C-alpha positions as CSV (number, residue, x, y, z in Angstrom):
1,M,26.6,1.6,-64.1
2,D,27.8,-2.0,-64.2
3,Q,27.6,-4.5,-61.4
4,A,31.3,-4.4,-60.5
5,L,31.2,-0.6,-60.0
6,L,28.0,-0.8,-57.9
7,S,29.6,-3.4,-55.7
8,V,32.4,-0.9,-54.9
9,A,30.3,2.3,-54.8
10,I,27.7,1.2,-52.3
11,P,30.1,0.0,-49.6
12,A,32.2,3.1,-50.2
13,T,29.2,5.4,-49.8
14,L,28.1,3.6,-46.6
15,L,31.6,3.9,-45.2
16,V,31.6,7.6,-45.9
17,I,28.2,8.0,-44.2
18,D,29.3,6.0,-41.3
19,I,32.5,8.0,-40.8
20,T,30.6,11.3,-41.2
21,I,28.1,10.3,-38.6
22,R,30.8,9.4,-36.1
23,V,32.7,12.6,-36.7
24,I,29.6,14.8,-36.4
25,A,28.5,12.9,-33.3
26,L,31.9,13.5,-31.6
27,I,31.5,17.2,-32.2
28,V,27.8,17.7,-31.5
29,V,26.9,15.2,-28.8
30,P,29.1,16.4,-25.9
31,I,27.8,20.1,-26.2
32,N,26.2,21.1,-22.9
33,R,25.7,17.5,-21.7
34,R,26.9,15.6,-18.7
35,P,29.9,13.5,-19.6
36,Q,28.0,10.3,-18.6
37,T,25.1,11.2,-20.8
38,A,27.3,12.2,-23.8
39,T,29.2,8.9,-23.4
40,A,26.1,6.8,-23.4
41,W,24.8,8.6,-26.6
42,L,28.2,8.2,-28.3
43,I,28.3,4.5,-27.5
44,A,24.8,4.0,-29.0
45,I,25.8,6.0,-32.1
46,F,29.1,4.3,-32.6
47,V,27.7,0.8,-32.2
48,F,24.6,1.4,-34.3
49,P,25.3,4.6,-36.3
50,L,22.5,4.4,-38.8
51,V,20.0,3.9,-36.0
52,G,21.6,5.7,-33.1
53,F,22.1,9.1,-34.8
54,P,18.5,9.5,-36.0
55,V,17.3,8.5,-32.5
56,F,19.7,11.1,-31.0
57,L,18.3,13.8,-33.4
58,L,14.8,12.9,-32.1
59,F,15.5,12.5,-28.4
60,G,18.8,14.3,-27.9
61,S,17.5,17.7,-27.0
62,T,16.2,18.3,-23.4
63,K,14.8,21.8,-24.3
64,L,11.2,22.6,-24.9
65,P,10.4,24.7,-28.0
66,R,11.7,28.3,-27.8
67,K,8.1,29.7,-27.7
68,R,7.4,27.7,-24.5
69,R,10.6,28.7,-22.9
70,R,9.8,32.4,-23.6
71,K,6.4,32.0,-21.9
72,Q,8.1,30.5,-18.9
73,Q,10.5,33.5,-18.7
74,E,7.5,35.9,-18.9
75,I,5.7,34.1,-16.0
76,N,8.9,34.1,-14.0
77,S,9.4,37.8,-14.4
78,Y,5.8,38.4,-13.4
79,I,6.1,36.2,-10.3
80,L,9.3,38.0,-9.3
81,E,7.7,41.4,-9.6
82,T,4.5,40.6,-7.8
83,T,6.1,38.7,-4.9
84,E,8.9,41.1,-4.1
85,G,9.1,41.4,-0.3
86,V,6.5,38.7,0.3
87,D,7.5,36.3,3.0
88,R,5.9,36.4,6.5
89,V,8.1,33.5,7.4
90,S,8.0,32.2,11.0
91,R,10.8,32.6,13.4
92,E,9.2,30.7,16.2
93,H,12.0,28.2,15.8
94,A,15.3,29.5,14.5
95,W,16.1,28.5,11.0
96,P,19.1,26.3,10.5
97,A,22.1,28.4,9.4
98,W,22.3,26.6,6.1
99,L,18.6,27.2,5.0
100,E,18.7,30.8,3.9
101,P,21.1,30.3,1.1
102,I,19.0,27.4,-0.2
103,V,15.9,29.6,-0.1
104,E,17.7,32.2,-2.1
105,L,18.9,29.6,-4.6
106,N,15.3,28.4,-5.1
107,R,14.1,32.0,-5.5
108,K,16.7,32.7,-8.1
109,L,16.1,29.5,-10.0
110,G,12.3,29.2,-9.9
111,S,11.2,32.8,-8.9
112,M,9.0,31.6,-6.1
113,P,9.5,33.1,-2.6
114,M,9.5,31.3,0.7
115,V,6.2,32.2,2.5
116,G,5.1,31.7,6.0
117,G,1.7,31.3,7.7
118,N,0.8,27.9,6.1
119,R,-0.9,24.7,7.3
120,A,-0.5,21.3,5.7
121,E,-2.1,17.8,6.1
122,L,-0.8,14.6,4.7
123,F,-2.9,12.0,2.9
124,P,-1.0,8.7,2.6
125,D,-4.1,6.6,1.9
126,Y,-4.9,6.5,-1.8
127,E,-8.7,6.4,-1.5
128,E,-8.8,8.9,1.3
129,S,-6.8,11.3,-0.8
130,L,-9.2,11.0,-3.7
131,R,-12.1,11.6,-1.4
132,A,-10.4,14.7,0.1
133,M,-9.8,16.2,-3.3
134,T,-13.4,15.4,-4.4
135,D,-14.8,17.0,-1.2
136,A,-12.6,20.1,-1.9
137,V,-14.0,20.5,-5.4
138,G,-17.4,20.4,-3.8
139,T,-16.6,23.5,-1.8
140,A,-15.5,25.6,-4.9
141,E,-17.2,28.9,-5.4
142,R,-15.0,30.6,-8.1
143,Y,-12.6,28.2,-9.8
144,V,-11.1,24.8,-9.8
145,H,-7.7,24.2,-11.3
146,A,-6.7,20.5,-11.8
147,E,-3.5,19.4,-13.3
148,F,-2.4,15.8,-13.4
149,Y,0.2,13.8,-15.3
150,I,-2.4,11.0,-15.7
151,L,-6.1,11.8,-15.5
152,S,-8.5,9.0,-16.2
153,L,-12.2,8.3,-15.6
154,D,-12.9,5.0,-13.9
155,R,-15.0,3.7,-11.0
156,T,-12.6,5.0,-8.5
157,T,-12.3,8.5,-9.9
158,G,-15.9,8.8,-11.1
159,P,-17.0,10.8,-8.0
160,F,-14.2,13.4,-8.7
161,F,-15.5,13.9,-12.3
162,D,-19.1,14.1,-10.9
163,A,-17.8,16.9,-8.5
164,L,-16.2,18.7,-11.4
165,E,-19.5,18.6,-13.3
166,A,-21.5,19.8,-10.3
167,A,-19.1,22.7,-9.8
168,V,-19.6,23.8,-13.5
169,R,-23.4,23.7,-12.9
170,R,-22.9,26.0,-9.9
171,G,-21.2,28.5,-12.1
172,V,-17.7,27.6,-11.1
173,T,-15.0,27.9,-13.7
174,V,-13.3,24.5,-14.0
175,R,-10.0,24.1,-15.8
176,V,-8.2,20.8,-16.3
177,L,-4.8,20.0,-17.7
178,L,-3.6,16.5,-18.4
179,D,-0.4,15.2,-20.0
180,H,-1.1,14.0,-23.5
181,I,1.2,11.0,-23.8
182,A,0.8,9.8,-20.2
183,S,-3.0,9.9,-20.3
184,V,-3.4,8.5,-23.7
185,R,-1.4,5.4,-22.7
186,V,-3.8,4.3,-20.0
187,P,-7.1,2.5,-20.7
188,G,-10.1,4.8,-21.1
189,Y,-8.5,7.9,-22.6
190,L,-11.3,8.7,-25.0
191,R,-14.0,8.0,-22.4
192,T,-12.2,10.5,-20.1
193,I,-12.2,13.2,-22.8
194,R,-15.9,12.7,-23.6
195,R,-16.7,13.0,-19.9
196,L,-14.8,16.3,-19.6
197,K,-16.6,17.7,-22.6
198,K,-20.0,16.5,-21.3
199,A,-19.3,18.1,-17.9
200,G,-18.5,21.5,-19.5
201,V,-15.0,21.5,-18.2
202,R,-12.4,23.7,-19.9
203,W,-9.6,21.2,-20.6
204,Q,-6.3,21.1,-22.4
205,L,-3.7,18.5,-23.2
206,M,-0.2,19.2,-21.9
207,L,2.8,18.9,-24.3
208,P,0.6,17.3,-27.0
209,I,2.3,15.4,-29.8
210,R,0.2,16.2,-32.8
211,P,2.5,17.0,-35.7
212,W,-0.5,17.5,-38.0
213,R,-1.4,20.5,-35.8
214,G,2.2,21.8,-35.6
215,Q,2.5,20.5,-32.0
216,F,5.7,18.6,-31.6
217,Q,8.8,18.4,-29.3
218,R,10.9,15.7,-28.0
219,P,8.3,13.0,-27.2
220,D,9.5,12.1,-23.8
221,L,9.5,15.7,-22.4
222,R,6.5,15.3,-20.2
223,N,4.5,17.4,-17.7
224,H,4.7,15.2,-14.6
225,R,3.1,17.6,-12.1
226,K,0.1,16.7,-10.0
227,L,-1.8,19.5,-8.3
228,L,-5.3,20.8,-7.5
229,V,-6.2,24.3,-6.5
230,I,-9.6,25.5,-5.1
231,D,-10.5,29.2,-5.2
232,G,-6.9,30.1,-4.3
233,N,-7.5,29.0,-0.7
234,V,-6.7,25.2,-0.8
235,A,-4.2,23.2,-2.8
236,F,-3.2,19.6,-3.1
237,T,0.0,18.3,-4.5
238,G,2.2,15.2,-4.3
239,S,2.8,12.0,-6.2
240,Q,-0.7,10.7,-6.9
241,N,-2.2,10.6,-10.4
242,L,-6.0,10.8,-10.8
243,I,-6.6,7.1,-11.6
244,D,-7.5,3.9,-9.9
245,S,-4.5,2.5,-7.8
246,S,-4.2,-0.4,-10.2
247,Y,-3.8,2.0,-13.2
248,N,-6.6,0.0,-14.8
249,R,-4.2,-2.5,-16.4
250,R,-5.1,-6.2,-16.6
251,R,-1.5,-7.2,-15.8
252,N,-1.5,-5.1,-12.7
253,R,-4.8,-6.6,-11.5
254,K,-3.6,-10.1,-12.3
255,L,-0.5,-9.5,-10.2
256,G,-2.3,-7.6,-7.5
257,L,-0.2,-4.5,-8.1
258,H,-1.5,-1.2,-6.7
259,W,0.2,2.1,-6.2
260,K,0.9,3.8,-2.8
261,D,1.1,7.6,-2.9
262,V,1.1,10.6,-0.7
263,M,-0.6,13.9,-1.3
264,A,-0.4,17.0,0.9
265,R,-3.2,19.5,1.4
266,F,-2.0,23.1,1.9
267,E,-3.6,26.2,3.1
268,G,-2.1,29.7,3.3
269,P,0.1,31.8,1.0
270,I,1.8,28.8,-0.5
271,V,-1.4,28.0,-2.4
272,A,-0.8,31.1,-4.6
273,G,2.6,29.6,-5.6
274,I,1.1,26.2,-6.5
275,N,-1.6,28.0,-8.5
276,A,1.0,30.0,-10.3
277,L,2.4,26.8,-11.8
278,F,-1.1,25.9,-13.1
279,V,-1.4,29.4,-14.5
280,T,2.0,29.0,-16.2
281,D,1.1,25.7,-17.7
282,W,-2.3,26.9,-18.8
283,Y,-0.7,29.9,-20.5
284,S,1.8,27.6,-22.2
285,E,-1.0,25.4,-23.7
286,T,-3.7,28.0,-24.5
287,D,-2.0,31.5,-24.7
288,E,-4.6,32.6,-22.0
289,L,-2.9,34.3,-19.1
290,L,-5.0,34.1,-15.9
291,L,-3.6,37.1,-14.1
292,R,-6.8,37.7,-12.1
293,E,-6.5,34.3,-10.5
294,T,-3.0,34.6,-9.1
295,E,-4.0,36.5,-6.0
296,R,-2.7,35.5,-2.6
297,A,-4.8,33.5,-0.2
298,P,-6.1,35.4,2.9
299,E,-4.1,35.0,6.2
300,L,-5.2,31.9,8.2
301,E,-6.7,32.1,11.6
302,G,-5.2,30.0,14.4
303,R,-2.0,28.0,14.3
304,A,-0.3,28.3,10.9
305,T,3.4,28.2,11.3
306,L,4.8,26.4,8.3
307,D,7.2,28.1,6.0
308,A,7.0,26.8,2.4
309,Q,8.4,27.4,-1.0
310,V,7.3,26.1,-4.4
311,V,10.2,24.9,-6.5
312,P,9.2,24.4,-10.1
313,S,11.5,22.5,-12.4
314,G,11.7,21.2,-15.9
315,P,13.1,21.8,-19.4
316,G,11.4,25.2,-19.5
317,F,14.1,26.4,-17.0
318,E,17.8,27.0,-17.7
319,G,19.0,25.0,-14.7
320,E,17.9,21.7,-13.2
321,N,16.1,23.4,-10.3
322,N,15.1,20.2,-8.4
323,L,18.5,18.6,-8.7
324,R,20.2,21.7,-7.3
325,L,17.7,21.9,-4.4
326,F,18.1,18.2,-3.6
327,N,21.9,18.3,-3.7
328,S,22.0,21.4,-1.5
329,L,19.8,19.9,1.1
330,V,21.7,16.6,1.2
331,Y,25.0,18.4,1.6
332,A,23.4,20.6,4.3
333,A,22.2,17.8,6.5
334,Q,23.8,17.4,9.9
335,E,22.1,14.3,11.4
336,R,19.6,12.5,9.2
337,I,18.5,12.1,5.6
338,I,15.5,9.9,4.7
339,L,14.6,9.6,1.0
340,T,11.6,8.0,-0.6
341,S,11.6,7.6,-4.4
342,P,9.9,5.0,-6.6
343,Y,12.5,5.6,-9.4
344,F,15.9,6.1,-7.9
345,V,18.4,6.8,-10.8
346,P,20.6,9.7,-9.6
347,D,23.1,11.5,-11.7
348,D,26.7,11.6,-10.5
349,S,26.3,14.7,-8.5
350,M,23.3,13.3,-6.5
351,R,25.0,10.0,-6.1
352,Y,28.1,11.6,-4.7
353,A,26.0,13.8,-2.4
354,I,24.2,10.9,-0.9
355,T,27.2,8.6,-0.5
356,T,29.3,11.4,0.9
357,A,26.7,12.1,3.5
358,A,26.6,8.5,4.6
359,Q,30.3,8.2,4.7
360,S,30.4,11.3,6.9
361,G,28.4,9.5,9.6
362,I,25.0,10.9,8.8
363,D,22.1,8.5,9.0
364,V,21.0,8.1,5.4
365,Q,18.0,5.9,4.6
366,L,16.4,5.1,1.3
367,F,12.9,3.7,0.8
368,V,12.2,2.0,-2.6
369,G,9.9,-0.6,-3.8
370,E,10.7,-4.3,-3.8
371,T,9.1,-4.4,-7.2
372,G,8.7,-1.9,-10.0
373,D,6.3,-1.2,-12.9
374,Q,9.0,-0.1,-15.3
375,P,11.6,-2.9,-15.9
376,V,14.4,-0.8,-17.4
377,V,14.2,1.9,-14.7
378,F,13.8,-0.8,-12.0
379,H,17.0,-2.5,-13.1
380,A,18.9,0.8,-13.5
381,Q,17.9,1.7,-10.0
382,R,19.2,-1.6,-8.6
383,S,22.6,-1.0,-10.2
384,Y,23.2,1.7,-7.5
385,Y,22.5,-0.4,-4.5
386,E,25.9,-1.9,-4.0
387,E,27.6,1.5,-3.9
388,L,25.0,2.9,-1.6
389,L,25.2,0.0,0.8
390,R,29.0,0.1,0.9
391,A,28.8,3.8,1.7
392,G,26.6,3.1,4.7
393,V,23.2,4.0,3.2
394,R,20.4,1.8,4.7
395,I,18.0,0.6,2.0
396,W,14.4,-0.4,2.8
397,L,12.4,-2.5,0.3
398,Y,8.7,-1.9,0.5
399,P,7.0,-5.2,-0.1
400,E,5.3,-6.2,-3.3
401,P,2.7,-6.2,-4.7
402,T,2.5,-2.5,-3.6
403,I,4.3,0.0,-5.9
404,L,5.7,2.6,-3.4
405,H,5.1,5.6,-5.6
406,A,5.5,8.4,-2.9
407,K,8.1,11.1,-3.5
408,H,9.4,12.9,-0.5
409,F,12.4,13.3,1.8
410,T,13.3,14.8,5.2
411,I,16.5,16.6,6.3
412,D,17.3,16.5,10.0
413,D,14.2,17.6,12.0
414,D,13.9,20.9,10.1
415,V,13.0,20.6,6.5
416,A,11.1,18.3,4.2
417,V,10.4,18.2,0.4
418,I,7.2,16.7,-1.1
419,G,6.0,16.8,-4.7
420,S,6.0,15.0,-8.0
421,S,9.8,14.7,-8.6
422,N,11.6,11.4,-8.4
423,I,15.3,11.2,-7.6
424,D,16.2,10.3,-11.2
425,M,17.7,11.8,-14.3
426,R,14.3,11.9,-16.0
427,S,12.8,14.1,-13.3
428,F,15.9,16.3,-13.2
429,S,16.2,16.9,-17.0
430,L,13.1,15.9,-18.9
431,N,9.9,16.3,-16.8
432,L,8.1,19.4,-15.6
433,E,7.9,18.8,-11.9
434,I,6.6,20.5,-8.7
435,S,8.4,20.3,-5.4
436,I,7.4,22.0,-2.1
437,M,10.1,22.7,0.4
438,V,8.6,22.9,3.9
439,R,10.2,24.2,7.1
440,G,8.3,23.2,10.2
441,R,8.9,20.5,12.7
442,E,5.3,19.4,12.8
443,F,5.3,18.7,9.1
444,V,8.7,16.9,9.3
445,Q,7.4,14.8,12.2
446,A,4.3,13.9,10.2
447,L,6.5,12.6,7.5
448,R,8.7,10.8,10.1
449,R,5.6,8.9,11.3
450,L,4.9,8.0,7.7
451,E,8.5,6.8,7.2
452,A,8.2,4.8,10.4
453,D,5.1,3.1,8.9
454,Y,7.1,2.3,5.7
455,R,9.9,0.9,7.9
456,S,7.5,-1.4,9.9
457,K,6.3,-2.9,6.6
458,S,9.6,-3.1,4.7
459,R,12.7,-5.3,5.0
460,E,16.2,-4.0,5.1
461,L,18.5,-4.9,2.2
462,T,21.9,-6.1,3.3
463,L,25.2,-6.0,1.4
464,D,25.7,-9.7,1.7
465,E,22.3,-10.4,0.3
466,W,22.8,-8.0,-2.5
467,L,26.2,-9.4,-3.5
468,G,24.7,-12.9,-3.6
469,R,22.0,-12.1,-6.2
470,P,22.1,-14.1,-9.5
471,R,24.6,-13.1,-12.2
472,R,21.8,-12.5,-14.7
473,S,20.4,-9.8,-12.5
474,K,23.7,-8.1,-12.3
475,V,24.0,-8.1,-16.0
476,L,20.5,-6.7,-16.5
477,D,21.1,-4.0,-13.9
478,N,24.3,-2.8,-15.4
479,I,22.9,-2.7,-19.0
480,A,19.9,-0.8,-17.8
481,R,22.1,1.7,-16.0
482,I,23.8,2.6,-19.3
483,T,20.5,3.1,-21.1
484,A,19.3,5.4,-18.2
485,S,22.0,7.8,-19.0
486,V,20.9,8.3,-22.6
487,Q,18.8,11.5,-21.8
């Protein structure tokens, strides 16, 4: 083939490939995706077709492999069958009229019932929370189930690992799940694995990316849950990973960054629901179904009046369970909504729910950090502030160098949600999350006291201040907002 023909054939071939990619993208990308997400992907593909389309093929699906989804359905069916008629909910204070449909929605989506007769305690101090979890492991007689998005051995978490090893020596079965990609990215991963092996712990990686072993799915589908269950009697869950509050990074230590989290300790029937999530994830990773360890906790003596419901969510479910729960609660609020989320990147439905509530005269407040650890997400989050402020949402900035990493919100004086889920599109679509919806004024009041503590340390962002920020910040915020939609 002579040079002249090549000079015509190569551009023509590239043009055909380019047009083909664009046509295929127009047909395939919008299928079962939010318009904003589909638009963002199409922009990326049309601007950089030879790069954007392969990236879409790698990251475009928000579904876990079919085998894992089948396992989730099996567990859901088992939970529905074994919890039929289980509630024992408290009627000491009448439920709000709007709550029962939301409880039924959660049951339909995540299979878990609302159960009564629970107690809960908040641990808003990072070190105190680690000590409480370590002490709980020390009381184990039958089993310990630990599942954390990030689990790392360091000087701060060393006593927890020692407690796990001591439990194994006592004859306790200790099982540990840790997210592969999240844990491997922090310093000390190999040291952590060696310590688990030495301790005799039964451990597994969650959603491992190891193509050479046939283990592969979209790389950013992660298991973001944090939970600990002791003997089916006590459970912890919330926002805290098992790692030093600096995340052991030199940059963080240099800047003085440290994470502020909240964990909740539960007793009562809700513990079985939290444990059921561990059993689900253990089954997904090992094919071992721990049916003998899904029994309900004994009834508590003394005052135990909290009603609680586990709401699991993630790409193993057909619907976005946490998003539907959050939207339902925000629209149900009559007086007050107070949200705390380190990564606030809502989809359109959540954004409309929050701004509609504020425009309706409801007291809506949002606590976020003044600084962030993920620049793209941080700037995407900031792109929503102007709309929120104009709608009447009060935004409180928790001061640096603390990363406010807590994830919870309260609705009126009746209901609260605490767990691992952020109010962002990643938590709604890509991450496996755990949320606990709690009805009980004492629990809501405890979170109100925590919110008051945040408020006393934070400064309120005003619309005038925000409109006066530098132009370069506005540009970065808006660009980041577009990238956040490519999910």
